[in-house]
C-alpha positions in Angstrom: 32.0 29.3 -3.7 33.9 28.1 -6.7 37.4 28.9 -8.0 39.5 27.7 -10.8 43.0 27.8 -12.2 44.7 26.3 -15.2 44.5 22.8 -13.8 41.1 22.3 -12.2 37.9 23.9 -10.9 37.3 23.6 -7.2 33.9 24.1 -5.6 32.9 23.9 -1.9 29.6 22.1 -1.1 28.0 22.3 2.4 24.4 21.2 1.6 22.9 24.7 1.2 20.9 25.7 -1.9 23.6 28.3 -2.9 26.3 25.6 -2.7 24.2 23.3 -5.0 23.8 26.1 -7.5 27.6 26.9 -7.3 28.3 23.1 -7.9 26.0 23.0 -11.0 27.8 26.2 -12.4 31.2 24.6 -11.7 30.3 21.4 -13.5 29.3 23.4 -16.5 32.5 25.4 -16.4 34.7 22.3 -16.0 33.1 20.7 -19.0 33.5 23.9 -21.2 37.1 24.3 -20.2 38.0 20.6 -20.3 39.4 20.5 -16.8 38.8 18.4 -13.8 36.1 19.3 -11.3 37.0 18.9 -7.7 34.3 19.0 -5.0 35.2 19.8 -1.4 32.6 18.7 1.1 32.3 20.7 4.4 29.1 19.7 6.2 28.4 21.4 9.4 25.9 19.9 11.8 23.6 22.8 11.3 23.7 22.4 7.5 23.7 18.6 7.2 20.8 18.2 9.6 18.2 20.7 8.6 16.3 21.6 11.7 13.0 23.3 10.7 11.5 25.9 13.0 14.5 26.6 15.2 14.6 30.2 13.9 11.5 32.2 14.3 9.9 29.8 16.7 12.9 29.6 18.9 15.0 26.6 20.2 12.2 25.4 22.5 10.2 24.2 19.5 13.2 22.1 18.5 13.4 20.6 22.0 9.7 19.8 22.0 10.1 18.0 18.7 13.0 16.1 20.1 11.0 15.0 23.1 8.2 13.8 20.9 10.5 11.9 18.7 12.2 10.3 21.6 8.9 9.3 23.1 8.1 7.5 19.9 11.5 5.9 19.6 12.4 8.0 16.6 15.2 10.3 15.5 12.9 12.9 14.0 15.0 12.8 10.7 14.8 11.2 7.3 17.8 10.5 5.0 18.0 11.4 1.3 20.3 9.7 -1.1 20.9 11.0 -4.7 23.3 9.7 -7.4 25.0 13.1 -8.0 24.4 16.3 -6.0 25.8 18.5 -8.8 23.4 17.1 -11.5 21.0 20.0 -11.9 18.0 17.7 -11.8 18.5 16.8 -8.1 18.7 20.2 -6.3 15.1 21.1 -7.0 14.0 17.6 -5.7 16.2 18.0 -2.6 14.7 21.5 -2.0 11.2 20.1 -2.3 11.9 17.3 0.1 13.4 19.7 2.6 10.5 22.1 2.3 7.9 19.3 2.8 9.8 17.8 5.7 9.9 21.2 7.4 6.1 21.4 7.4 6.2 18.1 9.3 8.9 19.2 11.8 11.2 16.6 10.3 15.0 17.1 9.7 16.7 16.0 6.6 20.2 14.4 6.2 21.6 14.3 2.6 24.1 12.0 1.0 25.2 11.4 -2.6 27.0 8.5 -4.3 28.8 10.4 -7.1 27.2 7.8 -9.6 29.0 5.0 -7.8 26.4 2.2 -7.7 28.1 0.2 -4.9 28.1 3.2 -2.6 24.2 3.4 -2.4 24.0 0.5 0.1 27.0 1.9 2.0 25.4 5.3 2.3 22.1 3.8 3.5 24.1 1.8 6.2 25.8 5.0 7.3 22.5 6.9 7.7 20.4 4.2 9.2 21.3 4.9 12.8 20.5 8.7 12.4 17.2 8.5 10.5 13.7 7.0 10.7 13.5 6.3 7.0 15.1 7.0 3.6 14.1 8.6 0.4 16.2 7.2 -2.5 16.0 9.4 -5.6 16.8 7.7 -9.0 18.7 4.9 -7.3 21.1 2.8 -9.4 21.3 -0.2 -7.1 20.6 -3.5 -9.0 17.3 -5.1 -8.4 18.8 -8.1 -6.6 20.5 -5.8 -4.1 17.5 -3.6 -3.2 16.2 -6.0 -0.4 19.3 -5.2 1.5 18.4 -1.6 1.7 14.7 -2.3 2.5 15.9 -4.5 5.5 17.7 -1.6 7.0 15.0 1.0 7.4 11.6 2.0 5.8 12.3 3.5 2.4 10.6 5.3 -0.4 11.9 5.3 -4.0 11.7 8.2 -6.4 11.9 7.8 -10.1 12.0 4.0 -9.8 9.4 1.4 -9.4 10.4 -1.0 -6.6 8.5 -4.2 -5.8 7.4 -4.2 -2.2 8.3 -0.6 -1.5 6.5 2.7 -1.8 7.5 4.4 -5.1 6.9 7.7 -6.9 7.5 7.2 -10.6 7.3 9.6 -13.6 5.5 8.6 -16.7 7.8 9.5 -19.6 5.9 8.1 -22.5 3.5 11.0 -23.1 6.2 13.7 -23.1 8.6 11.7 -25.3 5.7 10.8 -27.7 4.9 14.6 -28.0 8.6 15.3 -28.6 8.9 12.8 -31.4 5.7 14.0 -33.0 7.0 17.6 -33.0 10.3 16.5 -34.5 8.4 14.5 -37.2 6.3 17.5 -38.0 9.5 19.5 -38.6 10.6 17.0 -41.2 13.0 14.8 -39.2 13.0 11.2 -40.3 16.1 9.9 -38.4 16.3 10.6 -34.7 19.0 9.6 -32.2 18.5 8.8 -28.5 21.5 9.2 -26.2 21.1 6.6 -23.6 21.8 7.3 -19.9 23.5 5.2 -17.2 23.2 1.4 -17.6 21.8 1.0 -14.1 19.1 3.8 -14.5 15.6 2.6 -14.3 14.3 5.8 -15.8 16.7 5.3 -18.7 15.0 2.0 -19.6 11.7 3.6 -19.5 12.8 6.4 -21.8 14.4 3.9 -24.2 11.2 2.0 -24.5 9.1 5.2 -24.9 11.5 6.4 -27.7 11.3 3.1 -29.5 7.4 3.1 -29.4 7.1 6.8 -30.3 9.4 6.5 -33.3 7.6 3.3 -34.5 4.2 5.1 -34.3 5.6 8.0 -36.4 7.5 5.9 -38.9 10.8 7.6 -37.8 14.1 5.7 -37.9 15.7 5.5 -34.5 19.4 5.3 -33.8 20.9 4.9 -30.3 24.2 5.6 -28.7 25.4 5.0 -25.2 25.2 4.3 -22.3 26.5 7.7 -21.2 26.9 9.1 -17.7 24.9 12.3 -17.0 27.8 14.6 -17.5 28.5 17.3 -20.0 31.7 15.6 -21.1 29.6 12.6 -22.1 27.5 14.8 -24.3 30.6 16.3 -25.9 31.7 12.7 -26.9 28.2 11.9 -28.0 28.0 14.9 -30.3 30.8 13.5 -32.4 28.9 10.1 -32.8 25.8 12.1 -33.6 27.5 14.1 -36.4 28.7 10.9 -38.1 25.3 9.2 -37.8 23.2 11.1 -40.3 20.6 11.9 -37.6 19.1 15.4 -37.9 17.6 15.4 -34.4 18.6 14.0 -31.0 16.9 13.4 -27.7 19.3 13.0 -24.8 18.7 11.1 -21.5 18.9 14.3 -19.6 19.6 18.0 -19.9 23.3 17.7 -18.8 24.1 15.3 -21.7 22.1 17.6 -24.1 24.0 20.6 -23.0 27.3 18.8 -23.7 26.0 18.1 -27.2 25.1 21.7 -27.8 28.5 22.9 -26.6 30.3 20.5 -29.0 28.1 21.3 -32.0 28.8 25.0 -31.4 32.6 24.3 -31.6 31.9 22.8 -35.1 29.9 25.9 -36.0 26.7 23.9 -36.3 23.4 25.7 -35.5 21.2 24.0 -33.0 17.7 24.1 -34.3 18.8 24.7 -37.8 21.4 22.1 -38.6 20.5 19.7 -35.8 17.6 19.7 -33.3 18.5 19.0 -29.7 16.2 18.1 -26.9 16.8 17.1 -23.3 14.8 15.5 -20.5 14.2 16.9 -17.0 13.5 20.6 -17.7 16.2 21.5 -15.2 17.1 25.0 -14.3 20.2 24.9 -16.5 18.1 24.3 -19.7 16.7 27.8 -19.4 20.1 29.7 -19.1 21.7 27.9 -22.2 22.1 29.7 -25.5 20.2 28.9 -27.5 17.7 27.8 -24.9 17.6 24.0 -24.6 14.1 22.5 -25.3 13.5 20.0 -22.6 10.8 17.5 -21.7 9.4 18.4 -18.3 9.8 15.9 -15.4 7.9 16.9 -12.2 10.9 16.2 -9.9 9.9 18.8 -7.2 6.4 17.3 -7.0 7.8 13.8 -6.7 10.1 14.9 -3.8 7.2 16.3 -1.8 5.0 13.2 -2.4 7.9 10.9 -1.3 8.1 12.6 2.0 4.3 12.2 2.6 4.6 8.5 1.7 7.5 7.9 4.0 5.9 9.6 7.0 2.5 7.8 6.4 4.4 4.6 6.3 6.2 5.4 9.5 3.0 6.6 11.3 0.6 3.8 10.3 2.0 0.4 9.7 -1.4 -0.9 8.6 -1.4 1.2 5.4 -0.5 -0.4 2.1 3.3 -0.9 2.5 4.0 -0.5 -1.2 1.8 2.2 -2.9 2.9 3.5 -6.3 2.2 7.0 -7.2 2.5 7.9 -10.9 3.1 11.4 -12.1 
């Protein structure tokens, strides 16, 4: 549930899918009305720890799973850490992780860092006594600090390639190359890329793909950033874009792109006519914007399900390759 007054917008988050949707809506409203967003966390045990099967199969199934987990020296749970629970890219990933874990009779504990890099290790330390392993989605932790996480508990990384650990990574180059080809065909010769967070591994991959794609098409590339994945950042970026002479822009993600669109609309500029705007992630919010935001698809839900499989295989069979990399 979300409410707002003249000073701020407040949304309550308890880990449920409806709460995540409310938080994404509240973030959009806060950006549009230029007011602070305040998130109130109220996790109950039954929400924070998702216990699959205790409904239609009855509580005895849960007791049986607990007995099996105890006999194997396990908690029967995995932890998931994301940078920002209100970013619309992450709820579908979280939902896919929960759905896949449910088929394996595994509970899920969720934490986010609110884009504070230093908090990732602290969140991992807080979860380690309650889980058998971790899934870290789009982690921002510097390379030199990742071994500290890996020493705590088995972990799988999504949207980041990590040496010595199972990883599920998304190949950005093909989608970005097709997007640049499309913009070139429309007559654009100067394109802007709005860079994402400084510590984002996927941002570095997207920057490289943008550089290579523009070079192949003979298109001039401008870059602004880094920007945090927030609509307010897109609003600021739009002013830089207007002064750059670029006729098209590809943003690091949909949230930044939506902020650009909102700001351009304030200046009575037509998206698609005056300036072409593309996002990356193909998040649910891209389809409800007006005009609809064109976005490069990222298979986040698929990555979440695969990450659960990798983690459970790693826990069940230590002789398996400890660091497989799955590319999507």
